[in-house]
N, C-alpha and C positions, 0 to 999 in steps of 0.2 A: 806213888809218884805224885808230886804236887803239880797242878796245872797253872799255867801263867798266860795272861792275855798279851804278852809282849809281841809274839809273832803276828797276831791279829792286828794289833795297833800299828806295828811297823809296816805291814803290808797295806793296810787301809789308808795310812797317811804317807805312803811311799812317794806320792806325787810331790811332797815338800822337797825331798832330797832330789828327785828327778828334775824339777824345775830349777832348783838351785844350780845343778850342774849344767843344764841346758842354757840358762842365762849366762853362766860363766863362759861357755863356748861362744855364745852370741856376742859377748863383749870382748872376746879375744883375751881373756884373763891369762890363759896358759901360754899363749903366744907372746904376750907382753912380758910375763915373768920369766920366760925362757931367755929373753934378751936382757932384762934388767930386774932382778929381784930387788925388793925394796920394803921399807917400813910402811906403816899404815898411811901416813900422810902422802908419801910418794906414790903409792899404788892407787890410792883414792883419787889423787889429782890426775894421774895418767889415764885412768879408766873413766873419769868423769862421774864418779859415784857421789851421791849425796852423803853427807857425814852421818845422817841418822842411821842408815842401814849398812854403811860400808864395813864397819868392824865386825858386826854380826855376820855379814855375808862372807867375808874372808875367813873368819874363824869357823864358820860352819863348814867351809870347804876344807879347813884343817881337820876338823872333827870327822868329816866324811872320808878323809884319807887322800884327798885330791891335792892339797897343798901341805907344805911343811912350814912351820913358823919357828925359826931358829934365832934366838936373841932378838925378837921383835922384827926380824926380816922374813918376809914371805917369799917362798920359792916353790917351784913345782915339786910334787912327788915324782919318783922315777917313772911311773906309768904315764902320768899325764904329760910329763916332759917329752916322752917318746911318742905318744899317740895323739896328743891334743895340741901340739905346737904346729901351726900352719907352715912354719918354715922348714919342717922336716918331711922327707918323702914318706915317712911312716904314719903321717897324719890320717886318722880315721874319723875325724869329726864331722865329715860331710853328712853322714847318716844322722848325727845328733842335730846338725843344723836343720835337716829336713824334719826330724821329729819335732823340733821346736816350732818351726814355721807352719807345719801342716798337721802332723799326726796328733800333737798334744791336744789341739782343739777338737779334732774329729773324734778322739777317744772319749770325749765328754758325752757323746751320743751312743755309747756302747749299749746301754739299756734299750734304746730305741731300735738299734740294729738287731739285738737279740729277740725283740718282740715282733719285728716286721720282716727280718731276713733281708733287709735292704741295706746297701752301702750308704755311708754317711759323709762321703767326701765329694769331690767334683763330679763323681759318677752317680751321685744320688738320683734316683729315678730311672736307672738302667742305662745311663749314657756311657760311652766309651771311657773307661777310667784314665786312659792315657791321652785322650784328645786334647784336653785343656792344658795338660803339662807340656805336650809337644808343640802346642801353638804359642807358648810363651818361652822365648829363648833363655831368659834368666832362670825361670823355674825349671826348664829342661836341664840346663847346665847344673843346677843345684841337685836335681834328682839323679843325674848320671854320676856326679861326683859322690853322692851318697851311696850309690850302688857299689862303687869301688871301695868305699870305706867299710861297708858292712861285709864285703866279700873277700877282702884282701887275704886274710889268714887262710880261708878255704882255697882260694885260688893258688896260693903258694904250696899248699899241701897237695893239691891235684898235680901241680907241676912236679912235685917230688915223688908222689906215690904211684901214679899211673905209669905203665910200661911204655913210655913214649919212644923208646929205642926201636919198637916194632912198627912204628908208623912214620909217615912222611908229611902228612898234611892234616890240619884240623880246622874246624869252623865253629866259632862261638856264636850261637843263635840267641838273638836278643842281647847283643854284646854290650850295650850301654857305652860307657867311656872306653871299654876295651881292656880292663885290667886282667881278666882271665886269660885271654889270648896273649897278652903282654907277658904275664908271669911265666906262662908255658914256654913262650918263644925265647925269653931271656935265659931260661934254664936249659933249653935244648936247641942249640944253634942250627941243627940240621933240618928243623921243621919250617914249613911254610904255613902261614895262618891267614884266616879270613875272619873278619868281624861282620856279622850280618844283623842289620837292624833297619828301622825306617829311615828314609833318606835324610830326615831332619837331623839325625844323629851324626852324620858324616863329619862336619867340621870339628866337633868336640872329640870324636874318635881319632881323627887324623892328627890333630894337635897332640893328643896324648901319646899316640904311637911315635910321632916324630920326637917328642920329648924323651922317649925311651930308646931312641936310635934304632927303631925297627921298621922304618918305612920301606926298606928294600925287601923285607920278608913277610910283612903283614899288611894286608889290603882290606879296604872296606867294600862291602857289597850291600847296596840298598835294596830293600824289598819288604814285602809283608808276608809273614808265614801263614796268614789266613788265605791269601789268594795266589801266592807264588810257590813254586817248588823250592825246597831247601837247597843250599849250595852243596855240591858234591865234594866230599873230603873223606879221608880215612877214619876220622873221629869227629863226631858231632857232639857239641857240648851245650847243655841247657843249665846255666847257673842262675838260681833264684828266678826261674821263669815259669816252670810248670805250676807252681802254687798260685799264680795269678789267675788261673782259668778254671772253668767248670770241667766236669769229668769228660764230656764229649770232646772238648777242645784238647784236654790233656792227651786223650787217646788219638786224636787226629794228628797232633804234633809228633807223637811217637811213630805213627804209621808213616808220616812223611819222612821222618828220619830213616826208617827202615828202607823206604824206597830210594833215598838219596845215597845210602852207603853202599860200598862194594862188599862182596863176600869177604867175611873176616873183619870187616870194619866194626867200629864200636860206637855206641851211644853212651854218654856220661850225663847223668841228671844229678844235680845236687841242690838241696834245700836244707832247711832245718828239719830233717827227716824225723818224724815222730816214732818213738819206740813202739814195737808191735803191741805191747801191753797197754799203750796209751796212758802211762802213769808216771813216767820218769822225765821225759824231755819237756819240761814246763815251757821253755822258750819256744819250742816247736808248736805247742798247743796255743800259746799266746799269739804266735805269729799267724796261726790259722784264724784266730779272732781278729787279728789285724787285717787279714784278707776279707773277712766279713765287713769290716769298716771300709776298706779301700776298693773292693771290687764287687761287681754284680754277682759273680758265681765262684770266685776263687776259694781254695782251701788247701791247707797242708795235709800231709798224708804219711802213712807208715812205709817202711821199706817193703813190707809184704804187699801193700797196695801197689806200689810202683812196679815191683817184679811181676805181679799178675798182669798189669797193663802192658809191660814190655813183652811178656810171653804171648799175650793176645795179638800183639803186632807182628810176632814172628821171631823175636830175639831169643837167644839161648844163652846158657852159661851165665845167667844173671846173678849178681851178687851185690851186697851192701858193704861199703867200707867207711868207717868213721874218718872224718877229716880233722877238724878242730872245733872245740866248743860244742854247740848244738848241731853243727853241720855234718852231714854224711853224704856220700855219693852212691848212686846206684848205677851199675855198669851192665850193659847188655851187649852181646856179640851177634852179628848177623852171620 
């Protein structure tokens, strides 16, 4: 077997392709082309691109598979047209906007994080990782929209897979914009839902719920899961929440969930659950490195890890179910 350095070089220089895509999202390339495909001159003019880099930039997006050039007319590829056009409800670019504005720079300090064990973002030095975000309304809105984008597929899978016919109420803990409780409520009209998060989130959450026509069934409850009891409901959900925190906090949240649930109630935890062998889910492992960058103590975990924490809290019949992509959910019954 002959060895090739191609994979090494592709990965090591992968930031070239990453930043090209992130800049395209930042400049609304895909949103503009969804409305008006065009030739080089037209697209260059509409996007305000300098002529020196415009052609290479657009043709790089063609070569990467994000654009199609048909008889010198640039237009979106099917995936980018569906997922990166801000005019469509399927838009997931919020997470890429946040990656561009925040994470791209912070990941430049990964080596420092690996050597010190310290976060490298606004929480550097042990500060609350969410305090700066929640104090800035614009940054908060971008962050909450990003959480919807990165979670949408898993949220829809939970709405489809979990046996919601057996329950009447649910509460989404750390709800952000509210997409998880939204997708569940849209799919199951008999349910009443709660979105639980810090009070600063309320306006963004309530606007999103209203836009989806759910204001009569889904309500916001403000509070802190550090100091307050969790809301009571038949099902408590933690979507992309547990990985933010250290082990004692993870266990504390599961213990609070157990206390808030009725007998027969369920807790649903989902993240990019790492495979038990820790060798297959590369995204989950990289997400755990992102938690190193982003939080003082957060980390991602395996399904076996989460089941052991749930059982310690008192849950039974715990199981792992794959959702979409790298995401899986862990379910426990009280």
